[in-house]
C-alpha positions as CSV (number, residue, x, y, z in Angstrom):
1,X,56.9,7.7,-2.7
2,X,53.4,6.5,-3.5
3,X,53.8,3.3,-1.3
4,X,54.6,5.4,1.8
5,X,51.8,7.8,1.0
6,X,49.3,4.9,0.9
7,X,50.5,3.7,4.3
8,X,50.0,7.2,5.8
9,X,46.6,7.5,4.2
10,X,45.6,4.2,5.7
11,X,46.4,5.5,9.2
12,X,44.3,8.6,8.5
13,X,41.4,6.5,7.2
14,X,41.6,4.4,10.4
15,X,41.5,7.5,12.6
16,X,38.6,9.0,10.7
17,X,36.8,5.7,10.6
18,X,36.4,5.7,6.8
19,X,35.7,2.0,6.5
20,X,35.5,1.7,2.7
21,X,38.7,3.7,2.1
22,X,40.5,1.7,4.8
23,X,39.4,-1.6,3.3
24,X,40.8,-0.5,-0.1
25,X,44.0,0.8,1.3
26,X,44.6,-2.4,3.4
27,X,44.1,-4.4,0.2
28,X,46.6,-2.3,-1.6
29,X,49.1,-2.6,1.3
30,X,48.7,-6.4,1.4
31,X,49.3,-6.6,-2.3
32,X,52.3,-4.3,-2.1
33,X,53.7,-6.5,0.7
34,X,53.3,-9.6,-1.4
35,X,55.0,-7.9,-4.3
36,X,57.9,-6.8,-2.1
37,X,58.3,-10.3,-0.9
38,X,58.2,-11.7,-4.4
39,X,61.0,-9.2,-5.4
40,X,63.2,-10.5,-2.5
41,X,62.5,-7.6,-0.2
42,X,61.1,-7.8,3.3
43,X,57.3,-7.5,3.5
44,X,57.7,-4.0,4.9
45,X,60.0,-3.0,2.1
46,X,59.0,0.0,0.1
47,X,58.4,-0.4,-3.7
48,X,59.2,2.2,-6.3
49,X,56.4,4.3,-7.7
50,X,56.5,2.3,-10.9
51,X,56.2,-1.0,-9.1
52,X,53.4,0.4,-6.9
53,X,51.4,1.6,-9.9
54,X,51.8,-1.8,-11.5
55,X,50.4,-3.5,-8.4
56,X,47.4,-1.1,-8.1
57,X,46.7,-1.5,-11.9
58,X,46.5,-5.2,-11.4
59,X,44.1,-4.8,-8.4
60,X,42.0,-2.4,-10.5
61,X,41.8,-4.9,-13.3
62,X,40.7,-7.6,-10.8
63,X,38.0,-5.3,-9.5
64,X,36.7,-4.6,-13.0
65,X,36.5,-8.4,-13.7
66,X,34.8,-9.0,-10.4
67,X,32.2,-6.3,-11.1
68,X,31.4,-7.9,-14.4
69,X,31.1,-11.4,-12.9
70,X,28.9,-10.2,-10.0
71,X,26.6,-8.4,-12.4
72,X,26.3,-11.5,-14.6
73,X,25.6,-13.5,-11.5
74,X,22.8,-11.2,-10.3
75,X,24.7,-9.9,-7.3
76,X,24.4,-6.1,-7.6
77,X,25.3,-5.5,-3.9
78,X,28.7,-7.2,-4.3
79,X,29.3,-5.4,-7.6
80,X,28.6,-2.1,-5.8
81,X,31.2,-3.0,-3.2
82,X,33.8,-3.8,-5.8
83,X,32.9,-0.6,-7.7
84,X,33.5,1.5,-4.6
85,X,36.9,-0.1,-4.0
86,X,37.8,0.5,-7.7
87,X,37.1,4.2,-7.2
88,X,39.5,4.3,-4.3
89,X,42.2,2.4,-6.4
90,X,41.8,4.8,-9.3
91,X,42.9,7.7,-7.2
92,X,46.4,6.2,-7.1
93,X,46.7,5.4,-10.8
94,X,47.9,7.8,-13.5
95,X,45.3,9.4,-15.7
96,X,44.4,7.2,-18.6
97,X,44.8,8.4,-22.1
98,X,41.8,8.9,-24.4
99,X,41.1,6.6,-27.4
100,X,42.1,9.4,-29.7
101,X,45.5,9.9,-28.1
102,X,46.2,6.1,-28.1
103,X,45.1,5.9,-31.8
104,X,47.6,8.6,-32.7
105,X,50.4,6.8,-31.0
106,X,49.4,3.5,-32.6
107,X,49.4,4.9,-36.1
108,X,52.7,6.7,-35.6
109,X,54.3,3.5,-34.3
110,X,52.8,1.5,-37.1
111,X,54.3,3.8,-39.7
112,X,57.7,4.0,-37.9
113,X,58.0,0.2,-37.7
114,X,56.7,-0.2,-41.2
115,X,54.0,-2.8,-40.3
116,X,51.9,-3.4,-43.4
117,X,49.6,-6.2,-42.3
118,X,48.2,-8.2,-39.3
119,X,51.1,-10.6,-39.2
120,X,53.1,-8.2,-37.0
121,X,50.1,-7.1,-34.9
122,X,51.5,-8.6,-31.7
123,X,54.8,-6.7,-32.2
124,X,52.9,-3.5,-32.6
125,X,50.8,-4.1,-29.5
126,X,53.9,-4.9,-27.5
127,X,55.7,-1.7,-28.6
128,X,52.7,0.5,-27.9
129,X,52.0,-1.1,-24.5
130,X,55.7,-0.6,-23.5
131,X,55.5,3.1,-24.4
132,X,52.1,3.7,-22.7
133,X,53.0,1.6,-19.6
134,X,50.0,2.1,-17.3
135,X,48.5,5.0,-19.2
136,X,46.2,3.0,-21.4
137,X,44.1,-0.1,-21.0
138,X,45.5,-3.1,-22.8
139,X,42.1,-4.2,-24.1
140,X,41.5,-0.8,-25.6
141,X,45.0,-0.8,-27.3
142,X,44.3,-4.2,-28.7
143,X,40.9,-3.2,-30.1
144,X,42.4,-0.1,-31.8
145,X,45.3,-2.0,-33.3
146,X,42.9,-4.6,-34.7
147,X,40.8,-1.9,-36.2
148,X,43.9,-0.2,-37.7
149,X,44.3,-3.3,-40.0
150,X,40.8,-3.3,-41.3
């Protein structure tokens, strides 16, 4: 399981004194413990791979937002730290689909559901996001869906 793998890799990072990886893994483990507690498990409870990926996806999104804010605020050194942590997080996420692959799925779902206009755009986004679950960025899906109605 991914959760157990992350815990083992944190021990290795500690032994090899890989500070940046250790920091990222400790952040992941803390978030996983919080998620386990929120789901009624003990903090040391092991989450499923799907739950673990959802937590890491959330952390990656936070890092991307932080990078953007630090760059706007003129703090490139803090943005660099966040970027480094984001790289470590992305190792545990499934490979993202390309825009072309997402576009194909969106158009096939649009036809299958018979959605003719923007009034059902939210429904289409919901269906597509459910199918892609963690394989595509929500902002990209929204952008492609909006363009499909132009």
